[in-house]
N, C-alpha and C positions, 0 to 999 in steps of 0.2 A: 688859372681857370681849368677846372676839370673838364675833360672831354666826355661827351655823352655818346653812348653807343645807340645806334639806331636799332630799334626792335625789328627783327625779321620774322616773318611768318612762313617762310618757304617750306619748312619741314611739315608744318601743319597742312598746307595746301597739297603737298605731295601725298601725305597719308589720306586725306580726303579723296583725292583723285584715285588712289589705289583702291579705296573702298567703293567708289561709285562706278569705276570703269567696268567691272564684270557685269553689274546690273545693266548698265547702258548697252554693252555689247550683246547681252542676252536679249534685250528688248529690240535692238536693231536687227539682229539675225532672225529673231522671231517674226518681225515684220517682213523680212525678205522671204523667209520660208512660207509665211502665210500668203504672200503675193504669188509665189510659185504655185501654191495649192489652188488659189482662185484662178490663175491662168490655166492650170491643167483642167479644172472643171469646165471653164469656158471653152477650151479646146475640145474636150470630149462632147460637150453639148452641141457644138457646131458640127462635129463629125457625125454624131448620131442623126442630126437633122439632114445632113447631106446624103448619108446612106439610106435613110428612110425615104427621101425623095426619089432616089434611084430605084429602090425596091418597090415603091408604089407605082412606078412607071413600067417596071419589067416583070413583076410577079403575077400579073393577071393572066399570063399564058397558061395553057392547060397542062404543061409538064412541070413536075416538081423541081426539075433542074434549074428552071428560071429563077427560083428563089434560093438557089444554092449560094453559099458563101465561099465556094472553092475558087482558087485563082483561075482566071480566064473567063469567068462568068461576069456579067455586068455588076452584080453586087460585090463579088470578090475583087474586081478591079477598083470599085469605089472604096472598099475597105482598105485596099493596098495604098491608094492615094491618101486617105485620111490618116493612116498609121505612120506616115513618113515622119511627121514632127511630134509624134506622141511621146510623152514622158512615161517610160515604162513600156511593158508589153501588153497591149490591150487584148481583151477577150470579147469577141462579138457574138451576139445571138440575134438572129433574124427570124421572126415568127409571123404567121398570118393568123389573125383572130377573127372568128365569126362574130359579127356585132350582135346577133340575136342571142347566142348562147355564151358569149365571152370565152369560148374555148379555142384552143389552138387547132387549126386545120392543116392537113398535109398539102393541099393544093389551093392556092389563092384564087379568088374570083372577084369580079367587080362588086364593090360594096363592102368587101372585107377591109379590115384594118391591118396595116403592116406595123409591127412593133419591133424596134431596133434597140437593143441594150448593149452597152459597152462598159467594161470594168477594167481598171488598170490601177497600178500603185506606183509610187515613186518614193525615193529616199530623200529625207531632209538633208540639207547640206551642213548644218551646224551640229557638231558632235553631241553636245548635251541634249539638244532637242531630239536628235535621232535616237539617242539612248533612252530618252523618256517616252517617246511616242512610236518609234519604229517606223515602218513604211506607212505612208498615208494612202488610203484607198480612195479612189475617185470612180464614181459611177454615174451614168446618164442614160435615160430612156427617152425615146421619141416615138410617137405614133403618127401615122398618116393613113388616110383612107384611100383606097384604090378607086379612082373615079372613071377610068376608061371602060 
């Protein structure tokens, strides 16, 4: 009786796996990097809201220094606290806006709006995506009215 050989398909599976693996890894790493971008945006949004809250409470004084972002001032301290976990180096801009003219004013007053803007960028962790897109920019703006 002749013996029959069992047909094996191990080689075909290996070739299919080798063809699908790069696409699968690109998809997974894209999802990871996309999640990091969403996390960075949410983090910057919360940071701008927190700094805008501090600015709306402290910027109504008559001296321009109260709206300063320098270290040691209330807003500067709030920025320092928010920048601790930031991805990348954030750039902050705090402005007082006159609601009637929508122009930037030097000294904030009650009824004005405080606008806080932050920009940062971070690098993607997956090499091919980093080569394709470079650094991803993240920006957030928050406004709050001075009520006191």
